[in-house]
MARVOTOR-433305 format. One record per atom (N, C-alpha, C): residue in one letter; y, z, x. Coordinates in steps of 0.05 Angstrom, whole numbers, padded with zeros to 5 digits, always signed. Example, Ala and Ser with C-alpha at 12.3 -4.5 7.8 and 13.67 -1.06 7.14 Angstrom:
REM residues 2
A-00114+00156+00264A-00090+00156+00246A-00066+00156+00264S-00045+00142+00257S-00021+00143+00273S+00001+00157+00258
REM end
This chain:
REM residues 226
M-00032+00008+00022M+00002+00005-00004M+00019+00011+00018P+00048-00014+00011P+00070-00022+00033P+00091+00006+00020R+00098+00010+00039R+00109+00036+00042R+00142+00023+00019I+00147+00042-00002I+00168+00037-00017I+00193+00056-00004E+00220+00033+00004E+00248+00044+00006E+00265+00049-00004I+00278+00064-00018I+00300+00059-00033I+00326+00065-00019A+00337+00045-00025A+00372+00036-00014A+00390+00037-00019P+00402+00058-00039P+00426+00067-00056P+00447+00046-00049S+00466+00031-00066S+00487+00020-00063S+00510+00042-00079V+00521+00048-00071V+00551+00064-00061V+00562+00048-00081L+00568+00026-00092L+00582+00023-00109L+00588+00031-00134P+00574+00046-00144P+00578+00065-00173P+00591+00089-00160A+00595+00094-00147A+00597+00122-00132A+00628+00132-00136D+00639+00157-00124D+00665+00161-00123D+00670+00172-00112F+00698+00140-00101F+00705+00129-00081F+00723+00144-00063A+00735+00172-00083A+00746+00191-00061A+00737+00210-00057R+00703+00210-00062R+00686+00230-00045R+00664+00217-00034L+00669+00197-00021L+00654+00180-00007L+00630+00188+00010G+00642+00207+00023G+00628+00226+00044G+00613+00241+00043E+00618+00258+00010E+00594+00273-00003E+00579+00257-00013E+00576+00234-00026E+00567+00217-00040E+00541+00205-00025V+00545+00203+00002V+00527+00189+00022V+00513+00215+00035A+00520+00236+00035A+00506+00269+00040A+00490+00269+00022A+00497+00275-00006A+00487+00277-00030A+00457+00262-00025L+00458+00228-00027L+00439+00215-00024L+00414+00218-00006E+00430+00233+00020E+00411+00232+00040E+00396+00254+00031A+00405+00274+00021A+00386+00305+00015A+00374+00300-00002G+00381+00279-00021G+00365+00261-00043G+00339+00249-00042G+00340+00243-00020G+00308+00234-00001G+00315+00206-00004A+00341+00187-00002A+00350+00158+00008A+00339+00156+00022D+00329+00123+00033D+00322+00113+00058D+00338+00097+00076R+00359+00091+00065R+00383+00083+00073R+00413+00074+00059I+00437+00071+00063I+00449+00067+00051I+00463+00040+00050H+00469+00023+00029H+00465-00001+00016H+00498-00004+00004W+00513-00016+00022W+00541-00027+00017W+00540-00046+00019D+00554-00060-00017D+00567-00076-00027D+00583-00089-00023V+00591-00108+00000V+00615-00111+00018V+00627-00143-00002M+00647-00138-00016M+00653-00167-00028M+00687-00170-00029D+00693-00195-00021D+00720-00202-00012D+00734-00219-00037G+00719-00221-00059G+00743-00224-00079G+00744-00258-00077Q+00728-00274-00062Q+00731-00303-00059Q+00705-00314-00063F+00679-00300-00052F+00657-00311-00051F+00640-00299-00077V+00664-00268-00093V+00651-00258-00109V+00673-00252-00115P+00675-00239-00139P+00710-00240-00153P+00717-00201-00143N+00705-00188-00132N+00707-00157-00136N+00718-00156-00097L+00745-00135-00093L+00739-00136-00077L+00727-00096-00066T+00714-00098-00048T+00704-00067-00044T+00714-00063-00018F+00694-00050-00004F+00687-00037+00029F+00699-00054+00047G+00716-00037+00057G+00724-00045+00085G+00714-00040+00106P+00720-00044+00139P+00708-00026+00156P+00711-00005+00160D+00739+00004+00159D+00749+00026+00160D+00731+00048+00142V+00726+00040+00112V+00715+00058+00098V+00684+00062+00102I+00677+00047+00108I+00643+00047+00126I+00647+00069+00148A+00667+00065+00160A+00669+00084+00191A+00669+00108+00183A+00688+00123+00166A+00698+00141+00150A+00674+00154+00143A+00657+00138+00129A+00629+00159+00114A+00609+00159+00137R+00604+00141+00158R+00591+00137+00171R+00578+00174+00190K+00604+00186+00198K+00596+00217+00201K+00583+00236+00179H+00579+00232+00159H+00572+00246+00132H+00540+00239+00129T+00535+00225+00145T+00496+00210+00148T+00492+00207+00162T+00458+00217+00174T+00448+00199+00195T+00434+00184+00183L+00435+00173+00153L+00414+00149+00145L+00412+00129+00156P+00408+00103+00159P+00414+00072+00168P+00433+00061+00145F+00458+00044+00157F+00477+00034+00136F+00463+00002+00138E+00460-00006+00109E+00461-00035+00112E+00489-00044+00104A+00504-00064+00114A+00524-00081+00093A+00510-00105+00086H+00511-00104+00054H+00508-00132+00041H+00538-00146+00041L+00537-00165+00063L+00565-00183+00054L+00569-00203+00041M+00578-00194+00018M+00586-00218+00000M+00610-00231+00003V+00606-00248+00024V+00637-00256+00034V+00626-00289+00036L+00653-00303+00044L+00650-00329+00050L+00652-00331+00077T+00668-00309+00098T+00662-00307+00127T+00656-00288+00143P+00625-00289+00136P+00613-00272+00148P+00617-00261+00181D+00612-00282+00198D+00617-00288+00224D+00646-00279+00231N+00661-00275+00212N+00683-00265+00221N+00694-00234+00224M+00672-00232+00200M+00673-00200+00198M+00650-00175+00208A+00627-00205+00225A+00608-00187+00224A+00612-00164+00253A+00633-00165+00273A+00630-00151+00291A+00640-00112+00284Q+00662-00128+00268Q+00673-00099+00247Q+00658-00089+00246Y+00638-00097+00225Y+00621-00079+00202Y+00605-00065+00228I+00596-00073+00247I+00570-00062+00272I+00585-00042+00278A+00613-00051+00283A+00625-00028+00295A+00634+00001+00276A+00637-00004+00260A+00633+00019+00239A+00608+00035+00233G+00589+00018+00246G+00567+00039+00235G+00540+00024+00228C+00538-00003+00210C+00525-00014+00193C+00502-00019+00220Q+00474-00010+00215Q+00454-00028+00230Q+00442-00052+00222R+00442-00053+00206R+00435-00079+00189R+00456-00096+00178L+00457-00121+00181L+00474-00144+00163L+00460-00155+00144T+00465-00161+00124T+00453-00181+00099T+00481-00201+00092V+00471-00226+00103V+00490-00249+00091V+00472-00261+00073H+00496-00281+00063H+00488-00300+00033H+00487-00331+00054A+00457-00343+00042A+00454-00365+00060A+00473-00382+00036E+00478-00380+00014E+00504-00402-00002E+00522-00399+00014A+00530-00371+00038A+00558-00370+00051A+00556-00386+00080C+00541-00385+00086C+00532-00390+00118C+00532-00425+00116T+00557-00436+00137T+00551-00463+00143T+00527-00466+00159H+00522-00449+00181H+00507-00458+00203H+00484-00435+00201L+00466-00422+00181L+00456-00402+00176L+00447-00394+00199H+00425-00408+00214H+00408-00398+00243H+00436-00388+00261R+00459-00397+00267R+00484-00388+00278R+00484-00356+00276T+00493-00357+00256T+00505-00344+00238T+00480-00315+00248L+00454-00307+00241L+00444-00302+00247L+00430-00290+00276G+00436-00306+00288G+00435-00306+00324G+00462-00291+00332N+00486-00297+00318N+00509-00282+00331N+00504-00243+00315I+00490-00246+00299I+00486-00218+00295I+00462-00200+00307A+00451-00214+00313A+00426-00199+00330A+00447-00195+00369S+00452-00216+00364S+00474-00216+00398S+00494-00190+00395L+00492-00181+00369L+00520-00164+00364L+00501-00132+00376G+00473-00131+00362G+00461-00114+00369G+00451-00108+00338A+00455-00120+00312A+00447-00109+00287A+00438-00128+00283A+00408-00110+00274A+00391-00128+00243A+00399-00151+00230A+00389-00174+00227A+00395-00195+00208A+00384-00200+00181S+00397-00194+00157S+00381-00206+00136S+00390-00231+00124V+00378-00241+00103V+00394-00253+00087V+00384-00260+00060S+00412-00253+00037S+00408-00255+00015S+00410-00295-00005L+00390-00282-00022L+00386-00301-00037L+00401-00301-00071N+00426-00314-00077N+00427-00317-00106N+00402-00324-00117P+00411-00317-00156P+00389-00321-00172P+00377-00360-00170A+00399-00369-00163A+00394-00398-00170A+00393-00418-00138T+00383-00393-00113T+00378-00403-00092T+00345-00399-00085P+00329-00421-00079P+00301-00427-00071P+00302-00417-00058V+00277-00403-00048V+00263-00383-00029V+00261-00403+00001S+00254-00437-00012S+00264-00448+00018S+00287-00444+00030A+00316-00441+00026A+00328-00432+00039A+00329-00418+00066V+00304-00402+00063V+00303-00381+00097V+00277-00392+00106A+00262-00420+00093A+00235-00417+00103A+00244-00424+00136H+00261-00432+00148H+00264-00438+00177H+00279-00419+00195V+00287-00401+00182V+00300-00377+00195V+00285-00353+00195L+00261-00354+00186L+00249-00324+00178L+00236-00307+00206E+00242-00320+00233E+00221-00322+00251E+00250-00301+00264L+00278-00297+00251L+00301-00294+00258L+00317-00270+00248I+00291-00264+00219I+00308-00240+00205I+00275-00220+00204D+00277-00190+00193D+00266-00177+00182D+00260-00167+00157M+00287-00185+00143M+00284-00175+00112M+00294-00195+00096V+00290-00205+00075V+00304-00230+00057V+00314-00200+00029L+00344-00213+00023L+00347-00196-00002L+00345-00224-00032I+00329-00208-00038I+00329-00232-00071I+00347-00218-00098M+00371-00232-00098M+00387-00212-00122M+00376-00222-00149T+00366-00190-00156T+00364-00203-00186T+00374-00197-00208V+00407-00199-00191V+00437-00204-00216V+00446-00226-00198N+00464-00242-00207N+00481-00253-00199N+00505-00233-00188P+00514-00236-00162P+00531-00209-00142P+00549-00207-00149G+00568-00193-00151G+00588-00189-00152G+00596-00160-00174F+00580-00151-00191F+00588-00140-00210F+00561-00112-00216G+00568-00090-00212G+00547-00072-00213G+00546-00067-00246G+00516-00062-00251G+00504-00054-00286G+00508-00075-00292Q+00490-00094-00280Q+00489-00119-00290Q+00458-00120-00304K+00444-00130-00324K+00423-00130-00333K+00395-00147-00316Y+00380-00134-00303Y+00354-00143-00287Y+00353-00174-00302I+00346-00190-00278I+00339-00222-00289I+00307-00222-00281A+00286-00215-00304A+00263-00210-00298A+00249-00241-00291A+00267-00261-00292A+00253-00297-00283A+00256-00290-00252M+00262-00273-00234M+00268-00268-00208M+00236-00263-00203E+00224-00245-00206E+00192-00242-00205E+00178-00261-00189P+00173-00278-00208P+00154-00310-00193P+00177-00309-00173K+00194-00312-00170K+00212-00329-00136K+00202-00308-00113V+00200-00275-00127V+00195-00254-00100V+00167-00259-00090R+00150-00266-00096R+00128-00273-00108R+00116-00303-00083E+00143-00318-00098E+00138-00341-00071E+00146-00336-00050L+00166-00317-00051L+00165-00311-00019L+00158-00294+00000K+00147-00280-00018K+00121-00266-00011K+00085-00287-00002A+00079-00298-00013A+00066-00318-00002A+00081-00326+00013M+00105-00348+00020M+00120-00357+00048M+00114-00338+00066I+00119-00316+00066I+00124-00293+00087I+00096-00295+00101D+00071-00290+00084D+00043-00284+00096D+00029-00313+00107A+00040-00329+00101A+00028-00357+00118A+00037-00362+00130A+00076-00349+00132A+00080-00356+00165A+00069-00335+00180G+00046-00318+00169G+00035-00292+00186G+00057-00278+00200L+00082-00262+00184L+00094-00248+00189L+00095-00225+00170A+00071-00218+00149A+00067-00196+00135A+00080-00171+00155G+00082-00151+00139G+00089-00136+00157G+00116-00127+00179R+00124-00158+00177R+00154-00161+00198R+00171-00168+00183V+00171-00181+00165V+00189-00191+00149V+00186-00175+00116S+00205-00165+00110S+00199-00146+00080S+00208-00161+00063I+00222-00155+00043I+00234-00156+00014I+00243-00146-00004E+00272-00146+00002E+00298-00124-00015E+00300-00145-00035V+00310-00128-00062V+00312-00134-00083V+00337-00113-00096D+00355-00128-00109D+00383-00113-00112D+00394-00137-00141G+00400-00109-00161G+00412-00113-00181G+00391-00109-00212G+00398-00088-00223G+00388-00077-00250G+00358-00062-00241I+00352-00051-00213I+00334-00040-00209I+00336-00007-00221S+00311-00002-00239S+00309+00017-00250S+00280+00028-00246P+00270+00047-00253P+00242+00061-00268P+00230+00039-00291T+00248+00027-00307T+00241+00007-00322T+00232-00020-00320T+00250-00027-00304T+00242-00053-00292T+00235-00053-00258V+00225-00037-00245V+00213-00033-00224V+00177-00049-00216A+00167-00035-00235A+00142-00036-00233A+00136-00084-00218P+00140-00099-00241P+00128-00117-00242P+00145-00135-00211I+00172-00123-00206I+00183-00128-00172I+00161-00120-00156V+00160-00108-00154V+00141-00094-00128V+00109-00106-00128Q+00103-00108-00153Q+00082-00120-00161Q+00080-00150-00148A+00102-00161-00140A+00107-00183-00137A+00110-00186-00107G+00113-00171-00092G+00126-00168-00069G+00144-00153-00049A+00161-00142-00072A+00190-00121-00057A+00180-00098-00049S+00190-00094-00035S+00185-00062-00019S+00211-00044-00015V+00242-00053-00016V+00262-00040-00012V+00273-00052-00040L+00293-00030-00049L+00300-00023-00080L+00329-00018-00071V+00343-00028-00080V+00370-00015-00080V+00367-00018-00104A+00383-00001-00114A+00391+00013-00139A+00424+00037-00142G+00447+00021-00164G+00467+00046-00166G+00473+00049-00193S+00469+00041-00216S+00477+00056-00236S+00454+00073-00242A+00425+00074-00230A+00400+00079-00249A+00407+00104-00227L+00426+00102-00211L+00418+00124-00184L+00440+00148-00200F+00460+00133-00197F+00488+00149-00202F+00491+00161-00237R+00486+00142-00245R+00478+00157-00285R+00466+00180-00288D+00434+00183-00271D+00421+00201-00280D+00440+00233-00285P+00433+00240-00303P+00449+00270-00315P+00432+00294-00296L+00400+00279-00286L+00397+00308-00263L+00402+00299-00238G+00416+00287-00230G+00420+00285-00200G+00421+00260-00189V+00425+00247-00166V+00415+00233-00151V+00386+00230-00134G+00384+00264-00123G+00356+00264-00115G+00330+00260-00137H+00335+00265-00164H+00321+00260-00184H+00311+00229-00189A+00336+00227-00188A+00342+00190-00195A+00323+00182-00165V+00328+00183-00137V+00311+00173-00126V+00284+00184-00121A+00268+00193-00132A+00244+00209-00134A+00236+00190-00159E+00251+00198-00177E+00228+00177-00200E+00235+00147-00200L+00255+00133-00185L+00244+00114-00172L+00225+00109-00153R+00221+00117-00142R+00200+00113-00117R+00173+00125-00136A+00174+00135-00145A+00158+00151-00163A+00142+00124-00176A+00159+00110-00201A+00155+00090-00209A+00148+00063-00195A+00153+00065-00179A+00146+00039-00154A+00121+00038-00143Q+00109+00068-00132Q+00082+00069-00119Q+00066+00075-00141A+00074+00079-00161A+00054+00083-00187A+00050+00052-00199A+00055+00039-00189A+00058-00004-00202A+00037-00012-00174L+00033-00001-00158L+00021-00010-00144L-00002+00009-00131A-00007+00017-00140A-00031+00040-00149A-00057+00034-00158
REM end
């Protein structure tokens, strides 16, 4: 059974208390912190600059990953790595030269990942799998939190998992999913092959707190694989 990792998105957090929020996520059992970086161009919203992430960095020891929903990831990569992000995820749709962009991220000392929007086929990463250790499949259209999960992405995750296995990269390239992930939606997507779960609204809206929400999501995912 693959290890399930929970990567909370802090998009629904109280931005005035980000340090406390990331500390609470670590105390609650999260595996990493997912920063949804939006530039107001590739997606409509504008969110976290590197200085904000750097300010939160000292409040947790968890790894940081920056999901760069931006048109110019090459121009921004060094700043987000300097801010404390160990992983940068770029969108295939935003990169004119995806292979070069991934190489640049690696040269700066960070792990490189690729994200695919719902309409983008998995073939977009077929020739860069050797450069990455994770693919993020969007299960909503990027740009807003709280959207409805797109179940039609489940066959896409299954197709990607088959591609990774056929390339001999099982265990080296993981699949992350982001958008509408909750205890009620997680089972079919982990059964399809996802092992890293990004969740925002489902965690922060839990009346019993983020620790309960993280444990509930992980338990639901693991039960689906049992």
